[in-house]
C-alpha positions as CSV (number, residue, x, y, z in Angstrom):
1,M,-77.8,-36.5,-65.5
2,R,-80.4,-37.2,-62.9
3,S,-83.0,-35.3,-64.8
4,L,-82.3,-37.1,-68.0
5,R,-82.3,-40.5,-66.2
6,K,-85.7,-39.7,-64.6
7,E,-87.0,-38.5,-68.0
8,M,-85.9,-41.7,-69.7
9,S,-86.9,-44.1,-66.9
10,E,-89.9,-45.4,-69.0
11,E,-87.7,-46.0,-72.0
12,D,-85.1,-48.7,-72.6
13,V,-82.3,-46.1,-72.2
14,R,-79.4,-46.1,-69.7
15,V,-77.6,-42.8,-68.9
16,T,-73.9,-42.8,-68.1
17,V,-71.7,-39.7,-67.6
18,V,-68.1,-40.2,-68.7
19,M,-65.7,-37.6,-67.2
20,P,-62.4,-37.9,-69.0
21,G,-59.2,-36.2,-67.9
22,P,-56.9,-34.7,-70.5
23,V,-57.3,-36.4,-73.9
24,I,-55.0,-35.8,-76.9
25,T,-56.8,-34.0,-79.8
26,E,-55.8,-31.8,-82.6
27,L,-57.7,-28.9,-80.9
28,N,-55.5,-28.7,-77.8
29,D,-52.0,-28.0,-76.8
30,W,-51.0,-30.6,-74.3
31,E,-47.4,-29.5,-73.6
32,H,-48.5,-28.2,-70.2
33,W,-49.6,-31.7,-69.3
34,D,-46.1,-33.1,-69.6
35,G,-47.2,-35.9,-71.9
36,R,-49.9,-37.2,-69.5
37,A,-52.8,-36.8,-71.8
38,M,-54.7,-40.0,-72.8
39,D,-55.2,-41.3,-76.3
40,P,-58.8,-41.0,-77.6
41,E,-58.8,-44.8,-77.8
42,D,-58.6,-44.9,-73.9
43,I,-61.9,-43.1,-73.6
44,A,-63.5,-45.1,-76.4
45,E,-62.6,-48.3,-74.6
46,T,-64.2,-47.0,-71.5
47,I,-67.4,-46.2,-73.4
48,R,-67.4,-49.7,-75.0
49,F,-67.2,-51.2,-71.5
50,A,-70.1,-49.1,-70.2
51,V,-72.4,-49.9,-73.1
52,S,-71.6,-53.6,-73.0
53,R,-72.9,-54.1,-69.5
54,P,-76.0,-56.3,-69.2
55,P,-79.4,-54.5,-69.2
56,R,-79.8,-54.8,-65.5
57,V,-76.6,-52.7,-64.9
58,E,-76.4,-49.0,-65.3
59,L,-73.1,-47.3,-64.7
60,T,-74.0,-43.8,-63.6
61,E,-70.6,-42.0,-63.6
62,I,-67.2,-43.0,-64.9
63,S,-64.2,-40.9,-64.2
64,V,-61.1,-41.6,-66.3
65,D,-57.7,-40.0,-65.7
66,S,-54.2,-40.6,-67.0
67,T,-51.3,-42.0,-65.0
68,D,-47.6,-41.4,-65.2
69,K,-47.0,-44.9,-66.6
70,F,-46.2,-44.2,-70.3
């Protein structure tokens, strides 16, 4: 991330690392998570938020995890 940010510093590009917790997909078996995996829309909403920040703001890292509130 730091190398990419440095490499892109002269360009009009912001770099954000999104670190999601468990996300429901057709590729994974989420039974061991006891239903605590997030919907893909949860992560998509986080990315929409990150890219909608004004040009003067760069979110460097976003960690997203599920709660037990389902």
